[in-house]
Each structure stands twice: as structure tokens, then as C-alpha cells.
C-alpha positions as CSV (number, residue, x, y, z in Angstrom):
1,M,-6.6,-8.9,-23.7
2,D,-6.2,-11.3,-20.5
3,P,-8.6,-14.0,-21.0
4,F,-10.0,-13.5,-17.3
5,V,-10.7,-9.7,-17.7
6,E,-13.7,-9.1,-20.0
7,E,-14.2,-5.2,-20.3
8,L,-17.6,-3.3,-21.4
9,D,-16.3,-1.0,-23.6
10,A,-13.6,-3.1,-25.5
11,D,-12.4,-0.7,-28.0
12,E,-10.4,1.6,-25.7
13,H,-8.3,0.2,-22.8
14,Y,-7.2,2.3,-19.9
15,C,-5.2,1.6,-16.6
16,D,-7.1,2.9,-13.8
17,A,-4.2,3.7,-11.9
18,C,-2.1,5.9,-14.7
19,E,-5.4,6.9,-16.7
20,K,-3.6,6.4,-20.0
21,L,-4.2,4.0,-22.9
22,R,-3.0,0.5,-22.3
23,D,-2.0,-2.3,-24.8
24,P,-4.7,-5.0,-24.2
25,D,-2.6,-7.7,-25.1
26,E,0.0,-6.9,-21.6
27,C,-0.8,-8.8,-18.8
28,V,-2.8,-6.4,-16.2
29,Y,-3.8,-6.5,-12.5
30,Y,-7.6,-7.0,-12.1
31,C,-9.5,-6.5,-9.1
32,K,-12.8,-7.8,-9.6
33,Q,-14.2,-6.5,-6.0
34,D,-13.5,-3.1,-6.9
35,N,-13.7,-3.5,-10.7
36,L,-10.2,-2.1,-11.2
37,I,-8.2,-3.3,-14.2
38,V,-4.0,-1.9,-13.7
39,E,-0.9,-2.3,-16.1
40,I,1.3,-4.5,-14.0
41,K,4.1,-1.4,-14.6
42,C,2.1,0.7,-12.5
43,V,1.5,-1.9,-9.8
44,I,5.1,-2.4,-9.4
45,T,5.9,1.2,-9.6
46,E,3.4,1.9,-6.6
47,V,5.1,-1.1,-4.5
48,L,8.6,0.2,-5.1
49,Y,7.2,3.5,-4.2
50,S,6.1,1.9,-0.7
51,L,8.9,-0.2,0.0
52,K,11.0,2.8,-0.6
53,G,9.1,5.4,1.2
54,A,8.6,7.4,-1.6
55,R,5.0,8.3,-1.0
56,G,5.7,9.2,2.6
57,T,3.8,6.3,4.3
């Protein structure tokens, strides 16, 4: 688990983007303001979609 991110329910770790179980030993993106924990692979996927215009934006 990322030493800078403390989760209240440490028994199960979910990615807030894909809502799938995630490996607690993998690096994550954490937004303290929104209390959001997202796997890096999900962040990269979303950025690539945005750059390619795949999301229509």
C-alpha cells in the first residue's frame, strides 16, 4: 500500500475509477480533496482516451 494513503477499510482495496479490486502494493493516484484512489493504469488509460479524443471531448 502507498505509505501516504491510509484507507479506512484496509481489508479490501478498490479502484474508484474501474471499481475493481486492486493490488494494495501497487502505486495509486490519490486525491485528498475528493477522497479518490485510482490505479495508475486507470489514470493513464483515461489520459490516453482524452488525448486521442476517444471520449468525444
